[in-house]
N, C-alpha and C positions, 0 to 999 in steps of 0.2 A: 504494500500500500504506499502511495507516495504522498508525503505530507509536507506541507510548507506553512511556515508560521510568520506572523508579524514580529518584526524585530523587537518590539517593545514587551513581547511576552518573555518571562524569566526563562532562560535557557533551560533550566532543570525541569521546569513546568512542561516546556516543549517536549523534552526527553520522556518525562512521565507519560504524557500523552501517547507518545509513539510506543512505549513499551507496552502500555495498557491495551490500546487498540490491536496491536499486533498479536498479543496473547489471546483476546477475545476473539479475534477473527480466525486464529488458529484452532482455539478450543471448540468453536462452533462452526468451523467449515464455511466462512463466509469470505467471498472476495469482493473487495470494496475498492472503488475508484479513488482517485486522488481527492484530497480534502485540503482546502486552505483555511487555516485557523487564524482568527483576527480578533482584534478588540474593537474594531468598527467596522461598518458595512463595506467600506472602502478598502479594507485590508484582509478580507476572508469571505468566505461563503458559510463558515461556521464561526458565530461569535462566542468567545468564553467570557466570563465575568470579570470585569476589570478589578473588582474588590478582591476576587478570589486570586487573581494573579499578584496584587499587592500583597496579600497575606502570604502567598507562596514565596514572594521575594523576601519577605520578613521572617519566613520559617515559622510563621504564627497559625497554629492549626486547631485551636480549640473549637470544638463543634458549636459552641455557644456564638462565636464570631462567624463561623464558616457556613453553617446551615440556617436557613430561615425557617420560619414557623411551620412550613410545609414539609421540613425534613430534608430539603434539597438545596444545592448551591443555586441561588438565583441571579439572573443578570440584572442590570440596573433598572430594566423595565419591568422587572418581577416575573419575566418568564423563567422557566426552569432551564438551568444550563446542564444538560444530561452529561455532557462529556466531562465537565469539571467534577460533577458529583460522582461519576464513575471513577475518575482518578483518585479522589479524596477517599472513597470508601474501599476500593479494591486494594490499595496499597496501605491500609492501616494508618493513614495520615493523622487521624485523631490522637493517636497515642505518641506521635513525635513530639518531644518537649513536654509531655504531660507530667505536671508536678503532683498529681494525685496517686497516690499508692496505698495498698491495703497493708496490713502488718506483715505480709509476706514479700512485700516490695513488688506487688503486681498492679498492673492497671485495673482498677476496679470496674466491674460491670455497671455498677450503680452510677458511675461517672461517665458512662458511654452515651452516645447519641442513640445507640439501639434501646437503651433503657428509657431514655427521654421521650423517644417517639414510639416505643413499643413494636420495634421491628426486627428483633434479633432472629427470628426464624424466616424472615423474608429473603429471598434470592433478589435483592433490589438491583444489584449491579446488572445481572442478566436481563431484568425488566426494562432498566434504562437503556441497555444496549440494543434491545429488540426496537424500542421506541426510537432511539436515535438513528438505526439504520432504516427504519421505515420512513421516518420523517426526512432524513437526509437523501435516501437513495432509492426510496420506494421499493425496497426489498423486505423479504420475510427471512427471520432466522429461525432455522428448523430446530427440531428436538431430537433428543437421543435418550434411550433408556438409562436410568441411573444405575450405579454399581454400588455394592456394599463392601466396605472395608472394616475389618474388626481387629481389634488388638487389646492387649492386656499388659498393664504396668505391674511389674512384679515388686512391689514396695515392701512386702513382708512375707516371709514364709513361716515364721515361727509365732506370729501374734495371736493365734487362737487360744493358746493356754492362758493368756491374761485377759484379752478382749472378750472371747467367748465365756471364758471361766468366770469372770465378773458378772456378765450378763445372766449366766446361768444361775449363779447365787442370788442376784438381784430378783430373779424371777422365781426363786424357790424350785428350781428343776434340777433336783439331784441325779436324775437320770442322764440329763445332759452333761453335768459336771463328771459323772462317771465316765461317760463316752470321751470327754476331753482328756481326762486323766489317762484312761487307757490307751489312747492314741499317743500320748506322751511317752508312755512306758513301752510301747511297740515301736517308739522312733518314726512314728508316721504322723506328723503334725498335719492337723485337718486342712490348713491353708497351703500345704504343699500338694496341691491337687491338679497339677498340669495334665495328668494323664485324663481325669475326668474331663477337664475343659476340652482337650483335644477330641475325646470321644464324642462330646456333645457337638462340637464344631464339625467333625467329620459326618455327623448324620445330615449336615447341610452343605457338604462338599465344599467347606469353607476352610481354607488354610490362613489362619490369623497369624499375627505378629506377637511375640512376647518381647517386652522391653526390659532390660537388665541393669541394675545399678552397679557400677564399677567401683565406686569410691563411697563407702558406707560411713565415713567419719562424720559425726554431727556438725552441723553448721550453726554457729552463734549468730543471732541477729540482735537487732536493738532491743526487742522486747521479749524474745523468746529463743529457743535453740530448736532448729528443725532436724529431724532425723532423716537419714539417707539409707533406709534399708536396714534390715536385722540379719543379714547374711553376708558372708565373704563370698566375692565372686570366684576367688581362687581355691574354695574348698573342694574336696572331692565330691561331697554331697550335691553342691551346686552345679559342679561341672557334669555329674551324671544326668541331672535333669536336663540340661543344656544339650548334651549329647542325644537324650531321648526325644527331645523336641525336634532336632535336626533330622534324626533317623526317620521320623514320621512325616517329613516333608514341610513342617511349618517354619516359620520365618522368625528372625530374632533381630533386635537392635538394641542400641544404647539408651538407657534411661538416665540422662545426664544429671548428675547430683547437683545440689546447689552450693557445693563448695567451688572454690576459684580455680581449680585446675580446668585447662583448657579441654575442649572436645577432643583433640588429638591424643592428649595424654591419657583420658579415660577410654578412648578407643583402643589404645594399645593394650590396657589392662584386661580387655575382653578375651575370653578364649575362643573367639571366633570372629570372623570378618563380616562386617556389615556396612551397608549403604545409609542406615536409617537411625533417626533419634526421636525421642520425645523428652522435653525437659520435665523433671520430677517437680510436682505441684504446679506444673504449667507457669514456672517462675521465669520470667524473661522480661526485657525492656526492648521496645522498638524504637530505632532501627538497629540498635546495637546487636540484638540477636542475629539479625541477618548477616553482618560481618563476622560474627563468631563462628556462625556455621560454615560460611563461605571459606574461612581460614583453615578449616579442617578437611579430611577426605571425605566427609558426609556428602551424600548426593540428594537426600530426601529427609524432611523434618515434618513431624506430625504434632507440634506443640501448639498450634495457633487455635485456641479455643478459648472461650470464657471459663473459668472454673465454676462461677456461680450460677450459670444458666445455661440451657441448651440452645443450640442455633448456630449462627454464623458471626465470627469476629469481624469479618470484612464484608459480609451481606453478599457473599458470592461463594458457591457450593462446589467449585471445581479447583484442582491444584493450579497454582501459579508460581511463577518466579517474580516476586515483587520488585518494585523500583525502590532502591535504597537510596534516600534522599541524602545521607551523610555522605556516600561516597559518589553520588551523581550518577549511578548506573543500575542496571538490573542485576538482580542476585543471580549467582550461579547455581545454587541449589534450589531444588523444588520444595515448595511448601503446600502442605495438604491441610485443608481446614478440618477441625474436630468439631463434630455436630452434637455428639451425645456422649456424656460421661456420667457413670453411676453416682459418683461422689457428688456431682452437682445437686442431686436431689437429697442424698443421705445427710450432706452437711449444710446445705444452704436451703434448698426449695422446700424440703421436708414434705413432700406431697405423699398422701397415703398411696399404697401400691396400686389399688383399683384406679385411683385417678392418674397415677404416674403411667400405668399401662396405656390408659386412654390418651394421654398426652403425647407419649412417644409414638404410638401407632399414627395418631393424627400428623405429627410431625413428618414421619416418614411418608405419609399418604401426600402430603404437600410437595415433597421432593422426589416423586416418582420419576421425574424426568431431569436431565442435566445437572445431576449431582453425584459426588462421590459421598455416600453416606458413611462417615466415619465414626464408628462407635467404639468407646473405650469401656471395658467391663472388667474390673480388678478381679484377681483370683479369690479374694475373701466374699465376693458377692456371689459367688457360685456355691457357697455353703449355706446351711440353714442355721438355726439357732439365732445369733444376733442378726443376721442379714436374711432371715427367713423370707421368701418371696420374691427376691430379687432375680433368682435364676428363672422364675416364671416370667418375669418381665422381659428378661434377655430372650427366652425362647419365643415370646409373642412378637418380638420385633423381627427375629429370624424367620419365623412363620410368615409374617406379613410380606417380607422381602421375597420368600420362596413363592408365595401364592400370587405376587404381582410381578414376577418375572424380573425381579432386581438381583441379578446375578452376582455372586462374590467376585472380589478382585484382590489380589495381593500386592504387597509393596513393590515387588520387582515389576509387575505388570502396570502398576500406575506409573513408575519411573520411565518404563518403556514407552508408554502412550503419551505423556505430558512433558518430558524433561527437555525435548527439543523445541518446545513451543515458546 
């Protein structure tokens, strides 16, 4: 696609437009003619917002300044500037320079434009792109069936004895307590259940990814200390599980700790080679996270979701290589949005399981097309007792996908399909 720009448009903004349109064109198999992007009718056949260009030049991206009351970037005549809105949302610009952080150092959902406008589950970028293409070129953007990607973060292998044990005592369930104690005596911790998880996933012809913590040293923060796994990646027990997962054709990746070690250092500590990562606690800052991933051998990252809520952190449901404004260039590594995480409900939303199942099935139904439906289900949520019922919710999602021809996709296939776009 040939693009030309008004010389008054910030060069980084011009580059971000080019990167964004090229990715959307490739992801949705659209061939678009030339486009002249300007600030006034004399300088282009598509006009971008002058105020957004000014904010871009100042690297000032608070959504309270950028987005109008309609939830979009607007031109000076109050018409929607779809292209600028796409660039803003797609590349996570609301988080650039954001001072708001939660107690783990993450950008909080409550401070996002998604929370402000209630649009976290909406594929707004694609909707805007369709409108842009139809308005500018009188063309239609086609649809493709969604695919299901499933992963599991191995935060704890030995936590059942204390977590389930205290829960059993609280509920007065001595039968549960005896089961937990017997499991420990037999050296068969209940959360060391990867065989069960793989058996369930094999029922759906689904080869999920297991993410492993390589550095389990606790991390002190200002107000608390964060744990980084309760197992040693080098132990023979852990490595035996890793070998079993590999032998069954499942995939594995790095679960980057919140310690200060680089991605490369932690990758070297793993007993396997991998192209993939997800940050522990989903803890990261944008755009710094992009440059850290790109400085490593990693090819694909699955960290970009909100911890507190289901949906889309950039309102787009397919993998992209974002524009990194600090470096003024497109990322090398591919970033896949995270749509659903079990802990979002357990820790933050606290919806009852019947309502949760309905919520998630409705979310999947909304994204039956043009999405990688990325689901994170931790090993502990496959067990009963404290987390009783979460396995049934997980199965309900997988049943919905199977019944609606949303076929599984693994991390290697995602990389092969989207990395070059």
